C-alpha positions in Angstrom: 7.0 16.7 2.2 6.8 19.7 -0.2 5.3 19.1 -3.6 7.7 18.6 -6.5 6.0 18.5 -9.8 7.9 15.5 -11.1 7.1 13.5 -8.0 3.4 14.5 -8.2 3.3 13.5 -11.9 4.8 10.1 -10.9 1.6 9.4 -9.0 -0.9 11.2 -11.3 0.3 9.3 -14.4 -0.3 5.9 -12.6 -3.8 6.5 -11.5 -5.6 5.5 -14.8 -3.5 2.2 -14.9 -4.1 1.5 -11.3 -7.9 1.8 -11.7 -7.8 -0.1 -15.0 -5.9 -3.0 -13.2 -8.4 -3.0 -10.4 -11.6 -2.7 -12.4 -11.4 -3.6 -16.0 -13.3 -6.7 -17.0 -14.8 -7.2 -13.5 -18.5 -8.3 -13.3 -20.8 -5.4 -12.5 -21.4 -6.7 -9.0 -18.0 -5.3 -8.2 -18.0 -2.0 -10.2 -21.6 -1.1 -9.3 -21.3 -2.0 -5.6 -21.4 0.8 -3.0 -21.4 1.2 0.8 -25.1 2.2 1.1 -27.2 5.2 0.7 -25.4 8.3 -0.7 -22.1 6.5 -1.3 -20.3 5.9 -4.5 -19.5 2.8 -6.5 -16.2 2.3 -8.4 -18.1 3.2 -11.6 -19.3 6.5 -10.0 -15.8 7.3 -8.7 -14.3 6.9 -12.2 -16.9 9.2 -13.6 -16.1 11.7 -10.9 -12.4 11.6 -11.8 -13.3 12.2 -15.4 -15.3 15.3 -14.5 -12.3 16.6 -12.5 -10.1 16.1 -15.5 -12.4 18.3 -17.5 -13.4 21.0 -15.0 -11.1 21.1 -12.0 -7.4 20.6 -11.9 -6.0 22.0 -15.2 -8.8 24.6 -15.7 -8.2 25.9 -12.2 -4.4 25.8 -12.7 -4.9 28.0 -15.8 -6.9 30.5 -13.8 -4.0 30.7 -11.3 -1.3 30.9 -14.0 -3.1 33.6 -16.0 -3.3 35.8 -12.9 -6.1 37.8 -14.6 -8.4 40.3 -12.8 -10.7 37.5 -11.7 -8.9 34.5 -10.2 -12.0 32.9 -8.7 -12.5 29.2 -9.4 -15.8 28.1 -10.7 -17.6 26.0 -8.1 -17.1 22.3 -8.7 -20.1 20.0 -9.3 -19.2 16.9 -7.2 -22.2 15.1 -8.6 -21.9 15.8 -12.4 -20.7 12.3 -13.0 -24.2 10.9 -12.4 -25.6 12.5 -15.5 -22.3 12.6 -17.6 -21.7 8.8 -17.2 -25.2 7.7 -18.2 -25.2 5.2 -21.1 -21.4 4.5 -20.8 -19.7 1.3 -19.7 -17.0 1.1 -17.1 -14.6 0.3 -20.0 -15.7 3.5 -21.7 -15.0 5.5 -18.6 -11.6 4.0 -17.9 -10.5 4.7 -21.5 -11.9 8.3 -21.3 -10.1 8.9 -18.0 -6.8 7.6 -19.4 -7.0 9.9 -22.4 -8.0 13.0 -20.4 -5.3 12.4 -17.8 -2.6 11.9 -20.4 -3.6 15.2 -22.1 -3.7 17.1 -18.8 -0.3 15.8 -17.8 1.1 17.0 -21.2 -0.4 20.4 -20.5 1.1 20.4 -17.0 4.6 19.4 -18.4 4.4 22.2 -20.9 4.1 24.8 -18.3 7.6 24.1 -16.8 6.4 25.2 -13.4 8.9 27.0 -11.1 8.7 27.6 -7.4 7.5 31.2 -8.1 4.7 29.9 -10.4 3.7 27.3 -7.8 3.3 30.1 -5.3 0.8 32.0 -7.4 -2.8 32.1 -6.0 -6.3 31.5 -7.2 -9.5 32.0 -5.2 -11.3 28.8 -4.1 -15.1 29.4 -3.6 -15.0 27.9 -0.1 -11.4 28.2 1.1 -10.4 31.6 -0.4 -6.8 32.1 -1.6 -5.0 28.8 -2.5 -1.7 28.3 -4.2 -1.0 26.4 -7.4 1.3 24.1 -5.3 -1.7 23.4 -3.0 -4.0 22.7 -5.9 -1.5 20.2 -7.4 -0.9 18.5 -4.1 -4.6 18.1 -3.7 -4.9 16.5 -7.1 -2.5 13.8 -6.0 -4.1 13.3 -2.6 -7.5 13.3 -4.3 -6.4 10.5 -6.7 -5.0 8.4 -3.9 -8.1 8.9 -1.8 -10.4 7.6 -4.6 -8.1 4.6 -5.3 -8.4 3.8 -1.5 -12.2 4.4 -1.7 -12.5 1.9 -4.6 -10.5 -0.7 -2.8 -12.6 -0.1 0.4 -15.9 -0.4 -1.4 -14.8 -3.6 -3.1 -13.5 -5.1 0.1 -16.7 -4.4 2.0 -18.6 -6.6 -0.4 -17.2 -9.5 1.6 -17.5 -7.8 5.0 -19.6 -10.6 6.4 -18.1 -13.4 4.4 -14.7 -13.1 6.0 -16.0 -14.2 9.3 -13.7 -13.8 12.3 -10.9 -12.4 10.1 -12.8 -9.2 10.1 -11.0 -8.4 13.3 -7.8 -8.1 11.3 -9.2 -6.2 8.3 -9.7 -2.5 9.3 -10.7 -1.6 5.7 -14.0 -3.3 6.4 -14.8 -1.1 9.3 -14.2 2.4 7.9 
C-alpha cells in the first residue's frame, strides 16, 4: 500500500487519543510496568513519542522539503525521554503529546504535499538517502508499533495469572 497523506494522517491523529484511552487515570503499576531490564514502560513510550514530535518527524520533513545544501538529518536520541520526562506525570505527558501532535499535523496539512514533494530525499545518518514518503510512512508505523508495545507490556503483567489461557495469548510470549 502506497502512502497517501490523508490516510496517514487518519492514523496519526488518533494516536494521542488511543494512548489516552489506554493509559489515562490508570494506577502507576500499569504505566510504570516494563518487560525487564532495558525495556520501556508505557510512561517511557509516551515520553519517547513526545521527543519524536519535537525532533524527528516534522523537523526532518522540513530538511527534506527545504532541499538545502545539507540535507542530513540530525541523529535521533532514542533515550532523551528519560531526562525530558523527569518530574512529569503521565497525564502531563499525554496532554503534551496531544498538543504537539496536533500542531505537527497542522504543519503537515499546510504543506499540501504532492507526489513530487513526497519523492524528495533527505539523508538519514544510518540509512543514507530516504524519501519524504518513507519518512511519513515510518511515522505511522512507528506510532502503531508503540501502541502495540504499550498493549504488550500491559498484557504481560498478567502473564502468569492467566494460567493455561497463556497458550492462546501470543501477546504474552513476544
